[in-house]
VEXVOTI-774691 format. One record per residue (C-alpha): residue number from 1; x, y, z. Coordinates in nm, 3 decimals, m for minus. Each point is the difference from the previous one (the first is absolute). Last residue first. Layout:
<rs>
NUM:X:Y:Z
...
</rs>
This chain:
<rs>
368:m1.516:m1.491:6.480
367:m0.225:0.240:0.186
366:m0.243:m0.276:0.082
365:m0.291:0.197:0.141
364:m0.123:m0.089:0.352
363:0.117:0.327:0.150
362:m0.198:0.195:m0.259
361:m0.319:m0.174:0.112
360:0.068:0.109:0.359
359:0.054:0.352:m0.128
358:m0.341:m0.001:m0.163
357:m0.164:m0.141:0.312
356:0.161:0.260:0.223
355:m0.097:0.281:m0.234
354:m0.361:m0.115:0.014
353:0.022:m0.047:0.380
352:0.144:0.341:0.089
351:m0.334:0.183:0.011
350:m0.151:m0.283:0.200
349:0.281:0.040:0.252
348:m0.069:0.375:0.030
347:m0.370:m0.064:0.056
346:0.081:m0.261:0.265
345:0.231:0.238:0.184
344:m0.207:0.008:0.320
343:0.077:m0.365:0.057
342:m0.296:m0.196:0.127
341:0.145:m0.334:m0.098
340:0.371:0.024:m0.095
339:0.162:0.111:m0.333
338:0.314:0.176:0.130
337:0.220:m0.308:m0.014
336:m0.111:m0.082:m0.354
335:0.052:0.359:m0.113
334:0.352:0.005:0.143
333:0.087:m0.324:m0.177
332:m0.132:0.128:m0.333
331:0.197:0.324:0.041
330:0.320:m0.199:0.056
329:m0.074:m0.214:m0.303
328:m0.069:0.311:m0.209
327:0.326:0.164:0.110
326:0.192:m0.311:m0.099
325:m0.176:0.000:m0.338
324:0.090:0.368:m0.054
323:0.366:m0.074:0.072
322:m0.013:m0.293:m0.248
321:m0.154:0.190:m0.294
320:0.290:0.231:m0.099
319:0.280:m0.252:0.044
318:m0.226:m0.258:m0.162
317:m0.028:0.218:m0.311
316:0.377:0.041:m0.014
315:0.038:m0.375:0.029
314:m0.252:m0.053:m0.280
313:0.189:0.241:m0.227
312:0.327:m0.174:0.084
311:m0.154:m0.333:m0.098
310:m0.105:0.144:m0.339
309:0.345:0.150:m0.060
308:0.160:m0.336:0.082
307:m0.232:m0.179:m0.242
306:0.076:0.251:m0.279
305:0.372:m0.046:0.064
304:m0.037:m0.376:m0.012
303:m0.180:0.017:m0.334
302:0.274:0.225:m0.142
301:0.266:m0.243:0.122
300:m0.180:m0.294:m0.159
299:m0.028:0.182:m0.334
298:0.368:0.098:0.007
297:0.094:m0.358:0.087
296:m0.214:m0.133:m0.287
295:0.148:0.244:m0.253
294:0.356:m0.068:0.111
293:m0.078:m0.373:m0.006
292:m0.100:0.009:m0.367
291:0.308:0.203:m0.100
290:0.229:m0.240:0.183
289:m0.182:m0.302:m0.145
288:0.049:0.138:m0.352
287:0.371:0.051:0.066
286:0.029:m0.356:0.136
285:m0.195:m0.149:m0.291
284:0.228:0.180:m0.246
283:0.314:m0.121:0.178
282:m0.133:m0.358:0.006
281:m0.066:0.008:m0.378
280:m0.364:m0.060:m0.085
279:m0.119:m0.347:m0.097
278:m0.136:m0.081:0.345
277:m0.294:0.229:m0.053
276:m0.125:0.231:0.274
275:m0.345:m0.066:0.148
274:0.087:m0.256:0.266
273:0.321:0.177:0.095
272:m0.186:0.328:0.044
271:m0.263:m0.150:0.231
270:0.266:m0.169:0.211
269:0.180:0.335:0.034
268:m0.328:0.173:0.087
267:m0.081:m0.257:0.272
266:0.343:0.041:0.156
265:m0.049:0.378:m0.008
264:m0.332:m0.016:0.186
263:0.124:m0.249:0.261
262:0.300:0.222:0.075
261:m0.224:0.309:0.008
260:m0.237:m0.154:0.255
259:0.296:m0.100:0.216
258:0.114:0.369:0.013
257:0.362:0.011:0.114
256:0.114:m0.019:m0.364
255:m0.196:0.322:m0.065
254:0.250:0.186:0.220
253:0.255:m0.030:m0.284
252:m0.175:0.259:m0.224
251:0.115:m0.075:m0.355
250:0.129:0.300:m0.190
249:m0.109:0.132:m0.340
248:0.223:0.273:m0.139
247:m0.159:0.312:m0.141
246:0.234:0.207:m0.218
245:0.058:0.347:0.138
244:m0.146:0.285:m0.199
243:0.247:0.285:m0.044
242:m0.073:0.329:0.171
241:0.189:0.306:m0.114
240:m0.093:m0.037:m0.366
239:0.209:0.253:m0.191
238:m0.167:0.319:m0.113
237:0.024:0.071:m0.369
236:0.175:0.247:m0.227
235:m0.016:m0.025:m0.375
234:0.205:0.232:m0.217
233:m0.025:0.023:m0.375
232:0.294:0.150:m0.186
231:m0.100:0.221:m0.295
230:0.144:m0.127:m0.328
229:0.245:0.185:m0.228
228:0.271:m0.069:0.256
227:0.243:0.174:0.231
226:m0.255:0.257:0.116
225:m0.363:m0.092:m0.066
224:m0.214:0.153:0.274
223:m0.160:m0.241:0.245
222:m0.307:m0.216:m0.048
221:m0.194:m0.088:0.312
220:m0.114:m0.290:0.216
219:m0.060:0.078:0.366
218:m0.063:m0.160:0.338
217:m0.093:m0.350:m0.118
216:m0.068:m0.246:0.283
215:m0.373:m0.041:m0.075
214:0.091:m0.079:m0.361
213:0.229:m0.293:0.083
212:m0.275:m0.266:m0.001
211:m0.091:0.105:m0.354
210:0.339:m0.129:m0.113
209:0.208:0.256:m0.188
208:0.031:0.137:m0.354
207:0.234:0.299:m0.014
206:m0.001:0.162:m0.340
205:0.203:0.196:m0.253
204:m0.215:0.037:m0.314
203:m0.191:0.320:0.074
202:m0.008:0.178:m0.335
201:0.083:0.335:m0.155
200:m0.045:0.061:m0.370
199:0.182:0.132:m0.306
198:0.003:m0.349:m0.153
197:0.367:0.012:m0.103
196:0.087:0.240:0.282
195:m0.132:m0.247:0.257
194:m0.025:0.154:0.348
193:0.018:m0.236:0.297
192:m0.130:m0.023:0.359
191:m0.343:0.158:m0.024
190:m0.266:0.126:0.238
189:m0.377:0.016:m0.035
188:m0.223:m0.037:0.304
187:m0.332:m0.188:0.004
186:0.080:m0.309:0.213
185:0.299:0.145:0.186
184:0.079:m0.252:0.277
183:m0.103:m0.296:m0.217
182:0.174:0.157:m0.301
181:0.329:0.034:0.191
180:m0.010:m0.356:0.134
179:m0.105:m0.187:m0.314
178:m0.151:m0.304:0.172
177:0.095:m0.368:0.028
176:m0.211:m0.301:0.104
175:0.189:m0.253:m0.214
174:m0.287:m0.087:m0.236
173:m0.133:0.356:m0.024
172:0.345:0.148:m0.057
171:0.067:m0.268:m0.262
170:m0.316:0.095:m0.187
169:0.103:0.366:0.014
168:0.348:m0.085:m0.129
167:m0.137:m0.208:m0.289
166:m0.243:0.280:m0.092
165:0.289:0.247:0.001
164:0.192:m0.229:m0.237
163:m0.303:m0.027:m0.229
162:m0.015:0.380:m0.015
161:m0.288:0.198:0.147
160:m0.149:0.224:m0.266
159:0.213:0.276:m0.153
158:m0.023:0.347:0.147
157:m0.185:0.266:m0.196
156:0.108:0.332:0.147
155:0.336:m0.147:0.102
154:0.100:0.093:0.356
153:0.028:m0.357:0.128
152:m0.065:m0.167:0.338
151:m0.361:0.108:0.050
150:m0.164:m0.111:m0.327
149:0.271:m0.262:m0.055
148:m0.072:m0.193:0.324
147:0.257:m0.277:0.049
146:0.264:0.186:m0.199
145:0.291:m0.178:m0.163
144:0.381:0.006:m0.001
143:m0.001:m0.198:0.326
142:0.293:0.186:0.156
141:0.038:m0.170:0.336
140:m0.143:m0.131:0.323
139:m0.176:m0.317:0.112
138:m0.002:m0.007:0.380
137:m0.166:m0.314:0.136
136:m0.066:m0.084:0.364
135:0.047:m0.362:0.109
134:0.132:m0.240:m0.264
133:m0.195:0.026:m0.323
132:m0.050:m0.332:m0.177
131:m0.097:0.143:m0.340
130:0.322:0.205:m0.027
129:0.140:m0.200:m0.293
128:m0.345:0.004:m0.161
127:m0.023:0.375:0.051
126:0.337:0.042:m0.170
125:m0.095:m0.221:m0.294
124:m0.337:0.175:m0.039
123:0.179:0.335:m0.002
122:0.223:m0.096:m0.292
121:m0.287:m0.176:m0.181
120:m0.197:0.326:m0.011
119:0.268:0.171:m0.211
118:m0.141:0.341:m0.093
117:0.322:0.111:m0.174
116:0.154:0.222:0.269
115:0.169:m0.279:0.195
114:m0.028:m0.003:0.380
113:0.282:0.066:0.245
112:m0.117:m0.185:0.309
111:0.121:m0.048:0.359
110:m0.181:m0.256:0.216
109:0.036:m0.043:0.377
108:m0.193:m0.279:0.176
107:0.008:0.055:0.375
106:m0.019:m0.200:0.323
105:0.069:0.183:0.331
104:0.293:m0.106:0.221
103:0.184:0.332:m0.047
102:m0.041:m0.053:m0.374
101:m0.061:m0.366:m0.090
100:0.040:m0.073:m0.370
99:m0.154:m0.089:m0.331
98:0.175:0.200:m0.269
97:m0.121:0.044:m0.359
96:0.209:0.168:m0.272
95:m0.105:0.158:m0.328
94:0.114:0.145:m0.335
93:0.376:m0.048:m0.009
92:m0.005:m0.242:m0.295
91:0.077:m0.331:0.169
90:m0.312:m0.011:0.219
89:m0.002:m0.012:0.377
88:m0.098:m0.226:0.289
87:0.130:0.010:0.358
86:m0.100:m0.221:0.292
85:0.010:m0.005:0.381
84:0.203:0.318:0.053
83:0.052:0.085:0.368
82:0.025:0.371:0.078
81:0.068:0.185:0.323
80:m0.022:0.370:m0.077
79:0.265:0.262:0.079
78:0.195:m0.077:m0.317
77:m0.264:0.160:m0.219
76:m0.119:m0.210:m0.290
75:0.056:0.095:m0.365
74:m0.219:m0.171:m0.261
73:0.137:0.030:m0.353
72:m0.137:m0.025:m0.355
71:0.200:m0.004:m0.325
70:m0.084:0.135:m0.349
69:0.267:m0.044:m0.264
68:0.349:m0.076:0.119
67:0.044:m0.247:m0.289
66:0.009:m0.301:0.233
65:m0.323:0.112:0.166
64:m0.007:0.020:0.377
63:m0.244:m0.094:0.278
62:0.082:0.128:0.347
61:0.008:m0.048:0.374
60:0.233:0.217:0.209
59:0.027:m0.034:0.378
58:0.127:0.228:0.279
57:0.007:0.341:m0.169
56:0.084:0.284:0.242
55:0.358:0.057:m0.128
54:0.067:m0.262:m0.263
53:m0.169:m0.280:m0.190
52:m0.059:0.185:m0.327
51:0.318:m0.157:m0.136
50:m0.190:m0.330:m0.015
49:m0.202:0.134:m0.294
48:0.323:0.059:m0.190
47:0.098:m0.367:0.026
46:m0.338:m0.119:m0.127
45:0.011:0.242:m0.294
44:m0.172:0.333:0.037
43:m0.239:0.205:m0.215
42:m0.189:0.110:0.316
41:m0.325:0.036:m0.190
40:m0.218:m0.048:0.309
39:0.062:0.061:0.369
38:m0.197:m0.118:0.306
37:0.117:0.130:0.337
36:m0.083:m0.194:0.316
35:0.004:0.045:0.378
34:m0.002:0.374:0.046
33:0.018:0.151:0.349
32:0.346:0.159:m0.015
31:m0.030:0.029:m0.378
30:m0.264:0.269:0.037
29:0.077:0.100:m0.361
28:0.342:0.160:0.062
27:0.179:m0.335:m0.025
26:m0.176:m0.064:m0.329
25:0.166:0.310:m0.144
24:0.341:m0.106:0.130
23:m0.050:m0.344:m0.153
22:m0.097:0.156:m0.333
21:0.290:0.247:0.006
20:0.243:m0.286:0.065
19:m0.137:m0.192:m0.297
18:0.024:0.313:m0.212
17:0.367:0.032:0.094
16:0.067:m0.368:m0.066
15:m0.171:0.014:m0.346
14:m0.228:m0.303:m0.034
13:m0.294:0.209:0.124
12:m0.150:0.038:m0.346
11:m0.368:0.074:0.075
10:m0.158:0.024:0.343
9:m0.354:m0.096:0.096
8:m0.054:0.019:0.374
7:m0.252:m0.184:0.212
6:0.032:0.076:0.368
5:m0.121:m0.219:0.285
4:m0.041:0.130:0.350
3:m0.018:m0.176:0.336
2:m0.126:0.174:0.309
1:0.048:m0.069:0.369
</rs>
């Protein structure tokens, strides 16, 4: 099964007809397998954002500006099972952060519409709000900056890295995020926006994701600009098919039938009570004792298992040696009966004697 994420930058979708065209367009973009769509510059009020919840859209999460400036939206397909744990957003329609479970997998979803005035504090505030990332992180949007001006801009003499870009790169390092498209295309040049004022192309629409997601990425590519002046960016990743199961410690009841274990655990409890302080709360002492005993029981069980494996090895060895010992005893008896005065087999008996003596010594060994 695959999951895909599409980042789309659309301007002025407050018109009902344009809104319908946008949803129809998104529906054609592998919507049957898409989980999330990130939109910027929606120019919606809160009430108008909710009108996007129709057709294939199951959930709508947004940040609006009272003047209808800006606006960011995360659309979630109705086919996914989603549980939102927390939601943070600004009051100017610039960013929204969701911490949620998607089909029982933890995610942090962030949609950004960055300012174009080299505002490092803006990105620092967002990264601070997202500092405690929950599960996998997808940080998508129009950043209005380039992380690598020499590759991400067409200007002959690109400006040095902006302070805002430096803040983003520092945050990426701290949170373990990577620029997905650039990681997959380290030396390629592709652009998502043309600025007529600067007469240059730039790559400012980005998908930053957790490094742990990279091995699941199938593709990340810019599509042709159609309903917007920005090129949509599409990220498609493979969903984890195997989810790690949490380990749950269980006590093995058969240990209670082991007198040695009962004595051992009684001694450990007495030892703990002597060392622990009486000033601690009873509940705290009980929880500490539980953790202490779990460790001791695990250690005892491991020791027992090693002992059992050692005994089994000895039993297997005895199973191999015992038949040969029986044969040696029988041979020893036959030799003794045959060894009579004047026997014509004296030479043969003398030949067997060294082996006989060695085997006799083996019989006297304590195999335990």
